[in-house]
N, C-alpha and C positions, 0 to 999 in steps of 0.2 A: 504494500500500500504506500503510494507516494504521498508525501506531505509537503506542501509549499507554504511558507510564511516568511515574513509577516505580511498580513493584509489588514486593511481597515474595513472592507466590505466585500461580500460575495453577492453578485447580482445573478439571479437565476432567470434566464430568458434573454435571447439575442435577437428579439424583434425590435421594432422601432422604439418601444417604450424602454426596454432594457438598455438599448443602445444610448438613448438620451440620458438615462440615469448614469451610465458609465461615462458619457461625455462630460456631463456637468460635475460628477464626482471627481474625476481626474483633474478637471480645471480647478476644482476647489482644493487640490493638493492631496486627495485621498488615494491610498493604494488599493487598487480595484482588481478583482477577477470577475469575469463573465463566463457563465457556463450555460449550455443549452443541450437538450437531448438530441437536437437535429442541427441543421446548418443555420447560418445567419439568415434571418428573415424567412425561415422555412415554414412558419405557421401562418397566423392571421395576416401579418404584415405583407408577406409575399402574395397574398390573395386579395389585397385591398386595391381600391381605386386611387388612393392618395388624396382623399378629401381633406381640406383644411377649411372647415366651415364655422362661421358664427351664425349664419342665417337660419339654421335649423334648431337653434337652442333658445328656449324661453329664458327670460330673466331669472337669475339664480346662480348657484355656485358653479354649475357646469359652464354657463356662459362666461362667468368671470375667469374660469380656467382657460376657456377658448380665447378670450381676448389677450390674456398674457401670452399664450402660445402663439397667437398671430404675430405679435411683435417679435417674439423669439425666433419664429421661422424666418422672418425677414432678415434678422441678424445672421442666422445660419446660412441663408441663401448667399450672403456676401462672403461667408467664411468657407463653405464647402464647395467642391467642384461643381461646374455648371451642369454636369450630367445628372444631378438630382432633379433636373427639369422643374425647378420651382417657377410657378407662373401665377401671378396675381391676376387671374382672368376675371374675377368677380362672379357672383352668382345671380341668377335671374329666377325668381320664384313666380310661377304663373298660376292664375286662378281661372277655372273654366266658367264659373258662374258668379253672380253677384253675392250670394251667400258665402261662398268660399273666399271671395275677395274681401268681404267685410271681416271675416275671421283673420285673414292674412294681414289686413290693415291694423287690427287691434294688436296682433302679435308684433308687428313692426314698430308700432308706437311704444309698446313696452320695452322692446329691445333698444330703441333709440334713447330712452331714459337711462339705460344701462351702459351706453357707450358705443352702440352699434350704429353704423351709418347705413341707412336704408332710404332709397328714393322711390316714391310711387311712380308707376309707369301705367299710362293709359292703354286701352286696347290698341289704339293706332300706334302708340309709342313702342309697343312690343316689337312691331315689325321693323322699326328703326334699329333696335338693338339686335334682333335676330330675324333677318329677312325670311328665313325658311320655316319659321314657326307657323303652325296651323292658324288659319283665320278664325275669328269668332270668339277668341278668348276674352274674358272680361277685363283683364288687366293683370298687374303684378307688382313686384318690388325688385329693385336692383340693389344688390349688396356688394359694393366694390371691395370689401375686405376679404371676401371668400377667395381662396387660392387652391393651388394644386401642386403636388409633388410626386415624384416617382418613389414610392415608399421603400421598396427593397434596396434600391441604390442609396437612398438617403440613410437607411439603417446601416448599410455597409460602410458608408463614409463616416458616420458618427462613431462607429466602432473602430475604424481605422485611426481616426483622430485620437480616440481614447487609448488605443494601443501605442500610438506614437508618443503619448504622454506617460507610458509605463504600464497600462492595464494589460492583464493577461486574458486570453480567450481560450476556452476549452469547449470546442464544438463537438457534437456527437457523443456527449457523456450525460447520462441521465442521473439525476439526483435520486439516490435510494434512501437517504436518511438525512434528517436535520440534526446536527450535533448540538448537545446541550451540556451545561456544566451541572454539578450536583444541586445547585439552587434552581435549576430549570431555565436558566437563561440561554438563549440561542447563541451558539458559538461557532457556527460554520455548517458545512454540508459534506456529505459522503457520496461518492460515486463508485462504480465498479473498479475504478482505476486509482482514485486518490481521495484523501481528506483535504479539504480546504478550510483552514481555521481563520476566523475573523469575528470580531465582536458584533458584527451586524450582517444580516442576510436580507436582501431585497427580493421579494417575490414579484417578478415581472414575467411570470410563466404563461401569460395569456389564458387560453381556455383551460389550461391545466393548473391554473393557480389554486383552485380548490383542493386538488390532490397534494400540492406542495404544502399548503396550509395545514392539511390533515397530518402530514409528516411532523409538523411542529406542534400537533395536538390542539389545533384550533379549527373552528368551522368558518368557511367562507363560501357562500353558495353561488359560486361562479358556474354558469351553464353555457354550453355552446349554442349559438343561434346561426343557422346556416343562411348564407346569402350567395346569389349568383350574379356574375357580371358577364355581359356579352361584348365581344370585340368584333368590329366590322373590318372589312378590307380597308386599306389606306385610301383616304379621300382628301380632296382639297379642303381647306379650312372652312367648312360649311357652318360650323357651330362655334360661336365666339366665346360663350360663357359656359359656366356650369348651370344647366337649365333643369329645373325640376318642378313637378306639380306641387301645389300647396298641400295636398294630402300626405306628402312625404313626411312633413313635420309631425303629423299625428301618428304615422306609422312608427316613427323613431321611438316615441314614448309609449307605444302600445305594448302591454304586457301579455297579450294573447300568445298562446303557443301555435296558433293556426297561421297559415300562410297569409302574408300581406305583401302586396306589390304596389309600387307607385313609380312612374317613370322619372329617371335621372339620366340625363343625356349630356355628353360633353365631348368635344374634340381633344386631340392630343397633339403635341408638337411633331410626332412621327407620322401622323396621318389617320390612324384608326379612330373610330368613335367608340367610346365606352358607354354601355347601357346597363343601368341597374334600375331599381334596387328591390331586392326581395328579402324577406325575413321569415324564418320559421324555426321552431324548436323541434328538431328531429334527431337529437343526439348527434353522434358522429357518422351520420349516414352520408357516405361519399357518392352515392349513386346519382347519375345524371337525371334530372327531372325535366322531361320534355314539356309538360304542362307549364312549369314555371318559365322556362325559356320562351315558349310560345307567347305566354301572357306578356312578358317583358318586351318582346319584339313588337307585339301588337300595340302596346301602350306607347312605345317610343315612336312608332310610325304614325300613330294618331297625333302625337305632339309635333313631330317633324315629318310630314308626308314625304319629303324628299328621301327619307330612309327606307321607304316601302320596298324598293327594288334593289337595295344595297345588299351585298353578300355578307353573311356572318362567317368569319373565319374560325371562331372558336368560342366556347363558353367555359368559364371556370368558376369555382366556388371556394368559399372560405368559411371558417367558423368564428363568429365574433364572441368574445368573452362577455357574457351578459350577467348583470346583477339585478335583482328584483326591483330595485328602486331607480334603475337607469343612471346611477352615479357610480363612478369608479371608487375603488378602495385605495386611498393614498395616505401613507404615513405609518407611524409606529403602531404595533399591535400590543396594547397593554396586557393582553392575555399571555403573551409569549415575549418577554423582554428581549430585545435584540433582533426581533423579526419586524421587517417593514414591508408594506405592500404597495405595489404600483401596478394595478391590474383592474379588470372589469370595465374597461372603457367602451365596450361593445364596438359599434362601427366608427367611433370617434377617436380611437386610439392614436391614429397617425397625426391627426390635427392636435390632439392634447398632449402628445409625447414631450415636447420641450418643456412645457410648464410643469408636467409631472416630474421629469428628470431634475429640473431646477429645485422644485419643492423637496424632493427626496434628498438631494445633495445638501441643501441648506439645513434640513432637519438632522442629517447625519453629522453635520459640522456643529450642531447646537445653536445655529443661528435662527432668529425668528423668521418664519416663512412669510412670503409676500402675500399669502392668501390664507384665510382661516381654514384649517384642515378639519374642523369639527364635522361638516357635512359628509366628509369622505372617510370618517372613522371606520376601520375594518371590523370593529367589534359591534357595530350597530345591528348586526343580524343575529348573533347568537353568542353562546357561551363556550368556554373551553370544554373539552371532553371530560376533564376531571370534574368541573363544576356540574356538568350535565349528569 
């Protein structure tokens, strides 16, 4: 059994959230190791669209987190290589009818009071922003702060920067135990190849975060929520913004296990158009769902008729780490001293990663976080196994 030390923190998970934790922790001067059961960005991150959104979040703690991340992503875009494909393209949320538009307007008003920039767009104005949109929509709102990034590449570059600053990366090693001292404090992790000792362990294991928490003797009800993305053939830049129907916002906060779909359509710098979004709780079912793909394609074509005759090259899916109240778990776990959580972001993890990483790094350093972590407390769901 190999033992490497000294370390200040072991981060479990090499997706974009774990990578951001490593990036900001090394920048804070901490000695870091990152470990993942698979490759870098091999889970949810590698199956994401790269959404960096404020438009889909109601006023509250998640929106506050998103606004901090929005500013940090802009900084990262200046620091990381250009192939992360950061693009502040802006979002356009459209309403099909007057009732939907009224709900969207109320949401935008509340967001504006929280610091979000949102401009109302008339029915005719939609065509100026997106000439290929279907006619007859009631109107919408333009969100210039919404952006896009290539998530797997961004995660790789964040980890590369962390490694350049001294972090160690152990890919393809599954954590089999969380190490504790006689007092029950978390003191590292064990894999089939090594023990890694540190006074802090960060749980950034995505959909597997509940299993890692259980190894430390605490409950965290993270569940996988499957979503599909369709990829078209390369096209001229027909779609300028990230465009989605107003119903998408309700789907994001819906707790139903049943299938929900609402069209989210955007172009990419390389040409293909990405089409989402679906949500359903089916465990880790990897099977291809033709009904879901057909529904997404039909909804996208209804929103952009120009896509009706475009070829789909492929469809892929991922599993989003979902918590029952739709807020991530961020910060120390008082039930297992030394254990920190950075997980449960569902479909917003890519957008929320920088703020999460910065909050974790500040907390590890004993510095006051820039955001109140109380709404993200990991123990808000249950007790330790011993107490149970």
